[in-house]
C-alpha positions in Angstrom: -47.4 -158.4 19.6 -48.7 -158.7 16.3 -51.9 -158.1 15.1 -53.1 -160.2 12.2 -56.8 -159.8 10.9 -58.3 -163.1 10.1 -62.0 -162.0 9.4 -62.8 -165.1 11.8 -67.2 -163.6 11.8 -67.0 -164.3 7.8 -66.5 -168.0 8.3 -69.6 -170.5 9.3 -69.5 -171.7 12.7 -69.7 -175.4 11.8 -66.4 -174.4 9.6 -64.8 -172.4 12.7 -62.8 -175.3 14.4 -61.5 -176.7 11.1 -60.3 -173.1 10.0 -59.0 -171.8 13.0 -57.0 -175.2 13.8 -55.5 -174.6 9.8 -54.7 -171.1 10.4 -52.8 -171.6 13.6 -50.9 -174.6 12.3 -49.7 -172.0 9.4 -48.9 -169.1 11.5 -47.1 -171.5 13.8 -44.9 -173.0 10.5 -44.1 -169.1 9.4 -43.4 -167.0 13.2 -42.2 -170.0 15.4 -38.7 -170.2 13.7 -38.2 -166.2 13.2 -39.9 -165.7 16.9 -39.1 -168.7 19.0 -36.2 -166.9 21.0 -38.5 -164.1 21.9 -41.7 -165.3 22.8 -42.9 -165.5 26.5 -45.6 -167.4 27.3 -48.1 -165.9 29.8 -49.8 -169.3 30.8 -46.9 -171.8 31.7 -49.5 -175.2 31.2 -49.9 -174.1 27.6 -47.2 -173.0 24.8 -49.5 -171.8 22.3 -49.2 -167.9 21.0 -51.5 -167.8 18.9 -55.1 -166.0 20.0 -58.1 -165.6 17.5 -60.4 -162.8 18.8 -64.2 -161.7 17.2 -63.2 -157.8 17.1 -66.0 -157.1 14.3 -68.4 -158.2 17.2 -66.9 -159.4 20.5 -68.6 -161.8 22.8 -67.8 -162.4 26.1 -65.2 -164.8 25.6 -63.1 -162.4 23.7 -63.4 -159.4 26.0 -61.9 -161.2 28.5 -59.0 -162.9 26.1 -58.7 -159.1 25.4 -58.5 -157.6 28.5 -56.0 -160.8 30.0 -54.1 -160.0 27.0 -53.8 -156.3 28.1 -52.9 -157.4 32.1 -50.5 -159.5 30.5 -48.6 -156.6 28.7 -49.1 -154.2 31.7 -47.8 -156.7 34.4 -44.6 -157.4 32.0 -43.6 -154.2 31.2 -44.2 -154.5 27.2 -44.3 -150.6 26.1 -47.2 -149.8 28.8 -47.9 -146.4 29.0 -49.9 -143.5 31.1 -51.6 -140.5 29.0 -53.0 -137.6 31.2 -56.5 -136.9 30.0 -58.4 -133.9 30.7 -62.0 -134.7 32.3 -63.2 -132.3 30.0 -61.8 -133.6 26.4 -62.9 -137.4 27.7 -66.5 -136.0 28.3 -66.7 -134.3 25.1 -65.4 -137.6 23.2 -68.1 -139.6 24.7 -70.4 -137.0 24.1 -69.2 -137.3 20.5 -69.8 -141.2 20.2 -73.4 -140.5 21.8 -73.9 -138.3 19.6 -73.1 -140.2 16.1 -74.3 -143.6 17.7 -77.6 -141.4 17.8 -77.4 -140.1 14.5 -75.9 -143.9 13.0 -73.0 -142.4 11.9 -69.1 -143.5 11.9 -68.0 -139.9 10.5 -69.5 -136.2 12.0 -68.9 -133.2 10.5 -66.3 -131.0 12.2 -69.1 -128.5 12.7 -71.5 -130.4 14.8 -68.1 -131.7 16.7 -68.0 -128.0 17.5 -71.3 -127.7 18.4 -71.5 -130.4 20.7 -68.1 -128.8 22.0 -70.0 -125.8 22.9 -72.4 -126.9 24.9 -69.6 -127.8 27.5 -68.6 -124.2 26.9 -65.7 -125.1 25.0 -64.1 -122.7 22.2 -63.0 -123.9 18.6 -59.5 -123.8 19.6 -60.0 -126.2 22.7 -62.0 -128.4 20.6 -59.7 -128.6 17.7 -56.8 -129.5 20.2 -59.1 -132.5 22.2 -59.9 -133.9 18.5 -56.0 -133.8 18.0 -55.0 -135.4 21.2 -57.5 -138.4 20.9 -56.3 -138.7 17.1 -52.8 -138.9 18.7 -54.1 -141.8 20.6 -55.7 -143.3 17.4 -59.6 -143.3 19.6 -60.6 -141.0 16.8 -59.3 -140.0 13.1 -58.9 -136.2 12.6 -56.9 -135.0 9.8 -57.2 -130.9 9.7 -54.1 -130.4 7.3 -56.2 -133.0 5.0 -59.7 -133.2 5.0 -60.4 -130.2 8.3 -64.0 -130.7 7.9 -64.5 -134.5 8.9 -64.2 -136.4 11.8 -63.9 -140.0 11.9 -65.1 -141.2 15.0 -64.7 -145.4 14.3 -61.4 -145.1 13.1 -61.7 -149.4 12.2 -64.3 -148.4 9.4 -60.6 -146.9 7.2 -58.7 -149.7 8.0 -61.3 -151.5 6.3 -61.6 -149.5 3.3 -58.4 -149.5 2.6 -57.8 -153.5 3.1 -60.4 -153.7 1.3 -58.4 -152.7 -2.1 -55.8 -155.0 -0.7 -57.9 -157.8 -0.3 -59.2 -157.6 -3.6 -55.7 -157.8 -5.0 -55.0 -160.9 -3.3 -58.6 -162.5 -4.7 -57.7 -161.3 -8.3 -54.1 -162.8 -8.0 -55.4 -165.9 -7.0 -58.6 -166.1 -9.6 -58.1 -167.8 -13.2 -60.5 -165.8 -15.0 -59.6 -162.7 -16.9 -60.0 -159.4 -15.5 -61.2 -155.9 -17.7 -58.4 -153.1 -18.2 -59.4 -150.8 -16.0 -59.2 -153.8 -13.0 -56.1 -155.3 -14.9 -54.3 -151.8 -14.2 -55.5 -152.3 -10.7 -54.5 -155.6 -10.3 -50.9 -155.0 -11.9 -49.9 -151.6 -11.4 -52.0 -150.9 -8.5 -53.8 -148.0 -10.1 -57.1 -146.8 -9.1 -59.7 -144.4 -10.2 -62.5 -142.5 -7.9 -65.1 -144.5 -10.0 -63.4 -147.8 -9.3 -63.1 -146.6 -5.9 -67.0 -146.3 -5.9 -67.5 -149.7 -6.8 -66.6 -150.7 -3.4 -69.9 -149.1 -1.4 -69.1 -150.0 2.1 -68.2 -147.4 5.0 -68.6 -144.8 2.8 -71.5 -142.0 4.2 -72.7 -139.5 1.2 -72.6 -137.1 1.1 -70.1 -136.4 3.9 -67.6 -139.2 3.1 -67.0 -140.5 -0.5 -64.6 -142.1 -2.7 -63.4 -138.1 -3.7 -63.0 -137.6 0.1 -60.9 -141.0 0.3 -58.9 -140.0 -2.2 -58.0 -136.8 -1.1 -57.3 -138.3 2.3 -55.2 -141.1 1.1 -53.7 -138.6 -1.3 -52.5 -136.5 2.2 -50.9 -139.4 4.0 -48.6 -140.6 0.8 -50.7 -144.1 0.6 -51.9 -142.7 -3.2 -49.6 -140.8 -5.7 -51.8 -139.4 -8.4 -50.3 -140.4 -12.0 -52.5 -138.2 -14.6 -56.0 -136.6 -14.1 -58.6 -139.5 -11.9 -55.3 -141.8 -12.3 -53.9 -142.6 -8.5 -51.2 -145.3 -8.1 -50.9 -147.3 -4.4 -47.4 -148.8 -4.0 -48.7 -151.0 -1.4 -50.8 -153.0 -3.6 -47.8 -153.9 -5.8 -46.3 -157.4 -5.5 -42.8 -158.2 -4.3 -41.0 -159.8 -6.8 -37.9 -162.8 -6.6 -34.3 -161.5 -6.3 -33.4 -162.7 -9.8 -35.6 -160.0 -11.1 -34.1 -157.1 -8.4 -30.5 -158.1 -9.8 -31.6 -157.1 -13.1 -31.8 -153.4 -12.0 -28.7 -153.0 -9.7 -25.5 -151.6 -10.8 -22.3 -154.0 -10.0 -19.2 -152.7 -8.9 -20.1 -151.2 -5.3 -21.4 -147.7 -7.3 -24.9 -148.1 -5.2 -26.4 -145.6 -2.6 -27.2 -147.8 0.4 -29.5 -146.4 3.6 -28.5 -148.3 6.3 -31.2 -147.7 9.0 -28.9 -148.3 12.3 -31.8 -149.1 14.6 -33.9 -151.7 13.2 -34.1 -151.5 9.5 -36.7 -149.2 7.7 -39.7 -149.4 9.5 -43.2 -150.3 7.8 -44.9 -148.0 5.2 -41.6 -146.0 5.0 -40.6 -147.3 1.2 -44.1 -147.4 0.0 -44.8 -143.4 1.2 -41.3 -142.3 0.1 -42.2 -143.8 -3.3 -45.7 -141.7 -3.4 -43.5 -138.7 -2.3 -41.7 -139.1 -5.5 -44.2 -139.5 -8.1 -46.7 -137.2 -6.4 -46.5 -134.1 -8.7 -46.9 -131.2 -5.5 -43.7 -132.7 -3.5 -40.9 -130.3 -3.1 -37.9 -131.3 -5.4 -38.0 -129.0 -8.6 -37.5 -132.8 -11.0 -40.3 -134.8 -11.2 -40.3 -138.5 -11.1 -42.1 -141.1 -13.5 -42.0 -144.6 -13.4 -40.0 -145.9 -16.6 -42.4 -147.6 -19.5 -41.6 -149.7 -22.0 -43.1 -148.9 -25.8 -46.3 -150.1 -25.1 -46.6 -147.2 -22.4 -46.6 -150.1 -19.8 -44.3 -150.0 -16.7 -41.1 -151.8 -17.0 -40.2 -152.0 -13.6 -43.1 -151.6 -11.3 -43.6 -154.3 -8.3 -43.5 -153.9 -4.5 -39.6 -153.8 -3.6 -38.3 -152.7 -6.9 -39.1 -149.5 -8.7 -37.1 -148.0 -11.7 -37.3 -143.7 -12.6 -36.6 -141.6 -14.8 -35.8 -138.5 -13.1 -36.8 -134.9 -15.5 -35.2 -135.1 -18.5 -32.3 -136.9 -17.6 -31.3 -139.7 -19.7 -30.8 -143.2 -18.2 -32.9 -144.2 -15.0 -32.6 -144.7 -11.6 -33.7 -147.8 -9.5 -34.6 -147.5 -6.0 -35.3 -151.1 -4.0 -36.3 -152.0 -0.9 -34.4 -155.2 0.9 -36.5 -154.6 4.0 -33.2 -154.4 6.0 -32.3 -151.4 3.8 -33.0 -149.9 0.7 -30.6 -149.3 -2.1 -30.3 -146.5 -4.9 -28.7 -147.2 -8.3 -28.2 -144.9 -11.2 -28.2 -146.4 -14.4 -26.5 -143.1 -16.4 -23.0 -142.3 -18.6 -20.6 -141.1 -16.4 -20.3 -138.0 -17.4 -24.1 -137.3 -16.1 -23.7 -139.2 -13.0 -22.7 -136.5 -10.4 -25.2 -134.5 -11.4 -28.2 -137.3 -11.5 -26.4 -138.2 -8.1 -27.2 -134.9 -6.2 -30.7 -135.1 -7.6 -31.8 -138.4 -6.7 -30.2 -138.3 -3.3 -31.9 -135.1 -2.4 -35.4 -136.2 -3.8 -34.9 -139.5 -2.0 -33.9 -138.3 1.5 -37.1 -135.5 0.8 -39.2 -138.4 0.7 -38.0 -140.3 3.1 -38.2 -137.1 5.8 -41.8 -136.5 4.5 -42.6 -140.6 5.0 -41.4 -140.3 8.5 -43.2 -137.4 9.7 -46.5 -138.6 7.7 -46.8 -141.8 9.5 -45.4 -140.4 12.1 -42.2 -142.1 13.1 -39.4 -140.4 14.7 -35.3 -141.0 14.4 -35.9 -142.7 11.8 -33.5 -141.3 9.5 -31.5 -143.5 7.2 -27.1 -143.3 7.0 -25.7 -143.1 3.8 -23.8 -146.5 3.4 -22.0 -148.7 0.9 -22.9 -152.0 -0.3 -20.9 -154.3 1.8 -18.0 -155.8 -0.3 -17.7 -158.6 2.3 -21.8 -160.0 2.2 -21.1 -164.0 2.3 -24.2 -164.4 -0.1 -24.8 -162.5 -2.9 -28.5 -162.8 -2.8 -28.9 -161.2 0.8 -26.7 -157.9 0.6 -26.2 -155.7 3.5 -25.1 -152.1 4.0 -21.3 -151.3 5.3 -21.3 -148.0 6.9 -18.5 -145.4 5.6 -16.4 -143.0 7.9 -13.0 -141.2 7.2 -12.4 -143.5 4.0 -12.9 -146.8 6.5 -16.6 -148.9 5.4 -17.2 -151.1 8.2 -20.0 -154.0 7.7 -23.3 -153.1 9.9 -23.6 -157.1 10.5 -20.0 -157.9 12.2 -17.4 -155.1 12.6 -14.7 -157.5 12.2 -15.4 -157.0 8.4 -13.9 -153.3 7.3 -11.4 -151.8 4.5 -10.9 -148.5 3.2 -12.8 -147.5 0.0 -11.5 -145.4 -2.2 -13.6 -142.2 -3.3 -13.4 -142.3 -6.5 -15.1 -145.5 -6.7 -18.5 -144.6 -4.8 -19.5 -141.6 -7.1 -22.5 -140.2 -4.6 -19.8 -139.8 -1.7 -19.2 -136.2 -2.5 -22.9 -135.5 -2.5 -23.5 -137.1 0.8 -21.1 -135.8 2.9 -22.9 -133.2 4.6 -25.8 -135.4 5.5 -23.9 -138.0 6.8 -22.1 -135.9 9.7 -25.4 -134.6 10.3 -26.9 -138.1 10.7 -23.7 -139.2 12.7 -24.5 -136.6 15.5 -27.9 -137.9 15.8 -28.8 -140.7 18.3 -31.6 -142.8 17.1 -34.0 -144.7 19.4 -35.9 -147.4 18.0 -38.0 -147.5 21.1 -39.3 -144.4 20.4 -39.8 -144.6 16.4 -41.7 -147.4 16.5 -44.7 -145.5 17.8 -46.2 -142.1 16.7 -45.9 -139.6 20.0 -48.8 -138.0 21.9 -48.2 -134.7 23.3 -49.3 -134.3 26.9 -52.4 -132.3 27.0 -51.8 -128.5 28.7 -52.7 -128.6 32.5 -55.0 -126.0 32.4 -57.7 -127.3 29.7 -60.9 -125.6 30.6 -61.9 -122.9 28.1 -62.7 -120.8 30.8 -61.5 -120.8 34.8 -63.4 -120.6 37.4 -63.4 -118.2 40.0 -64.2 -118.4 43.5 -64.9 -115.6 45.7 -66.2 -114.8 49.0 -69.0 -112.6 49.8 -67.6 -110.2 52.6 -69.2 -106.8 54.7 -67.3 -104.7 52.5 -68.5 -105.7 49.6 -72.4 -105.6 50.5 -71.7 -102.6 52.0 -70.5 -101.3 49.0 -72.0 -98.7 47.0 -73.8 -100.4 44.0 -72.2 -99.0 40.9 -73.3 -99.3 37.1 -71.4 -102.1 36.0 -72.3 -104.3 39.0 -75.9 -106.5 38.6 -78.9 -106.3 40.7 -81.5 -109.1 40.7 -83.5 -107.7 37.6 -79.8 -108.2 35.9 -79.4 -111.7 37.2 -83.1 -112.8 36.3 -82.1 -111.5 32.7 -79.0 -113.7 32.5 -80.5 -116.8 34.0 -83.5 -116.5 31.3 -81.3 -116.5 28.0 -78.8 -119.1 29.6 -81.9 -121.1 30.0 -82.9 -120.5 26.7 -79.2 -121.8 25.9 -80.0 -124.8 27.4 -82.9 -125.6 25.6 -81.1 -125.1 22.4 -78.4 -127.4 23.4 -80.7 -130.0 24.9 -80.2 -132.5 22.1 -76.2 -132.8 23.1 -76.8 -132.5 27.0 -79.8 -134.9 27.5 -81.0 -132.0 30.9 -84.6 -132.2 31.6 -86.3 -129.3 32.9 -86.3 -130.2 36.4 -82.3 -130.4 36.0 -82.4 -127.1 34.3 -84.0 -125.2 37.2 -81.9 -126.8 39.9 -79.1 -125.3 38.2 -80.8 -121.9 37.3 -81.4 -122.0 41.2 -77.4 -122.3 41.9 -76.8 -119.0 39.1 -74.5 -117.1 41.3 -75.4 -114.3 43.1 -72.6 -112.3 44.3 -73.1 -108.9 43.9 -70.1 -108.1 43.8 -68.9 -109.8 41.0 -69.1 -107.4 37.9 -71.3 -108.5 34.6 -68.7 -110.2 32.9 -67.3 -112.2 35.8 -70.8 -113.4 36.7 -70.8 -114.8 32.9 -67.5 -116.4 33.1 -68.6 -118.2 36.3 -71.5 -119.0 34.5 -70.0 -120.7 31.5 -67.7 -122.7 33.9 -70.5 -124.0 36.1 -72.3 -125.2 32.5 -69.3 -126.9 31.1 -68.5 -128.5 34.2 -72.2 -129.6 34.3 -72.0 -130.9 30.7 -68.8 -132.7 31.5 -70.5 -134.4 34.5 -73.6 -135.5 32.7 -71.6 -136.6 29.9 -69.3 -138.8 32.3 -72.2 -140.6 34.4 -74.1 -141.6 31.3 -70.7 -143.2 29.4 -70.4 -145.1 32.9 -74.3 -146.2 33.3 -73.9 -147.2 29.3 -71.2 -149.2 30.3 -72.3 -150.7 33.1 -75.8 -151.4 32.0 -77.7 -149.8 35.2 -77.8 -146.9 37.0 -74.9 -145.0 38.9 -75.0 -144.7 42.9 -75.2 -141.9 44.5 -72.1 -142.4 46.3 -70.5 -143.0 42.3 -72.3 -139.7 41.7 -70.8 -137.7 44.4 -67.1 -139.3 43.6 -67.7 -138.1 40.0 -69.0 -134.3 41.1 -65.8 -134.3 42.9 -63.1 -135.5 40.5 -65.0 -132.7 38.2 -64.7 -129.8 40.4 -61.1 -130.3 40.6 -58.9 -127.6 39.0 -57.8 -128.6 36.6 -60.2 -131.7 35.8 -58.0 -134.6 34.4 -57.4 -138.6 34.6 -55.2 -140.9 34.0 -55.8 -143.3 30.9 -53.9 -146.9 30.8 -52.9 -147.4 27.1 -50.3 -150.1 25.5 -47.9 -150.9 22.6 -47.8 -152.5 20.7 -50.9 -151.3 19.8 -54.3 -153.3 18.2 -55.2 -153.3 14.6 -59.1 -153.1 16.3 -61.0 -151.7 19.3 -62.1 -153.3 21.9 -63.2 -151.8 25.4 -60.6 -151.1 28.0 -61.1 -149.0 31.3 -59.0 -146.1 32.9 -58.3 -145.2 36.2 -60.1 -142.2 37.5 -58.7 -140.3 40.8 -61.7 -142.0 42.7 -63.8 -144.2 40.8 -61.3 -146.6 39.4 -62.3 -148.6 36.1 -66.1 -147.2 35.7 -65.5 -145.4 32.5 -64.8 -147.3 29.4 -61.8 -146.3 27.1 -61.3 -147.5 23.8 -58.0 -149.7 23.1 -56.0 -147.8 20.4 -55.0 -148.3 17.2 -52.2 -148.4 14.6 -51.5 -145.7 11.8 -53.6 -145.9 9.0 -50.6 -145.6 6.7 -48.5 -148.0 8.8 -51.2 -150.7 8.5 -52.2 -150.5 4.6 -48.3 -151.3 3.8 -48.3 -154.2 7.0 -51.9 -155.9 5.5 -50.1 -156.0 1.9 -46.9 -157.8 3.4 -49.1 -159.8 5.7 -50.7 -161.2 2.4 -47.9 -161.6 0.9 -45.7 -163.4 3.4 -48.9 -166.2 3.8 -49.3 -166.7 0.2 -45.3 -167.7 0.1 -45.8 -170.0 2.5 
């Protein structure tokens, strides 16, 4: 399944039918020849495979269509999977959504999230684990290593923020008006500054989220590379050039290093993220890479599918080419410098590929060093040939093979160890396309409830100093009621509910004071979880939850550990629409957000989709 942003809500209602018909026709012309054999129609009476939904402001028909698509994916086994979610974590997520809605914010400070978590008796570590877990499901965005102080409760805002830049380059290239210097560099070279980013005012939430935070985030995600002070480069904004231009920067004679991805070719975003890594000053390899410039100081070769670099002070240049089926690395230098430059270029590019895969979330997507196949039938469509024990084998047809002289492939000696390492691994295309989501621990509560039973021996036991009496119990209960008052904005409990909880305070005199506090803290956490789940269910249904349903929720919350099963589907959507989760006793009653794609992935996908439609 492929999702394409059409911005249907931006078209006037009277023009919508004609616009949609034209769009569907163009998409069919582009997609049908490529995917005809892979199409499976869910409705035998219709042969349509393009469905338009208003994801920005979904109406009843949009939600029904989305639900049908989800059901088809589930029935067909198209990557459906179940994820176990602790109820307390899920309740925290619902509470954070509620707080964000009340504040009218899409971005929350991490400190505020911790305050909400504390109201549910979750410590800072448990809160961080929950945020990371939901980030793995793309229900929110949390970047503890890049922007630890922010939590993006609506991931779509970041996707929209980045799509603004991609969209702007498209409109600039379509227009015939002259553009000033800064915008010219943005249009032609993908360069931006904080000041320029500030002109796109939507989706910022100062003082929390400003252009400064956006730059920090996109640098960390390898979407931006810092070229100089306050000048940042965004590779995915570049234009794809024709084969004639690419060919000018290739080296003939079979000396190129082809990077062959055995499973399904290079995954989306890998090339641009690798380029951003190579040009970033903070990368790990010691030799700085720069884009080759002409005498006027403009880039010599800077395109989406071919970029020419200089490496440190070495004479010559390095060309990195994206054929979209494989990558190629070409060295342009004197023969006596080739070996050393090949070593530096090889190590840097593979380090960049490794970092790019880790950043995007791909696994087992490491390429195998190869040569450009000598038997390719069409010179404008080169493909790789793997090399093993001095024999090359075509990656398209194993019938094409032959001997390769090591002297004619100068990079082979520096790639031998890497080739052996790659040969021992068995990549899996099914697992590489989706960022993996680790399962939460079975014991998820910040504290574990202690159950004890009053026995005659305990009551007859002589009271010791560390045990609690009625007066101590009253003081502790009063202190916790004060705590409830402070947490009231998050928990939404009225005075009667607090008194009800206070009356049920554990009064087992056999417990020591600390044990009693632990039991009480667990009770607070469970009560907060219960309230958050009921509130979410009522908002989803638009009506009050029945008493029987409340009892079911209470029973689920009292299970140790309290967990629920969430249905998620892949391929993932570019937008979020309500779905449902399966709970032990009340299936489908609590809303759950449909996941979205990785930010780095979608940034590069948008640029290619726009280019593809323009070409056709």
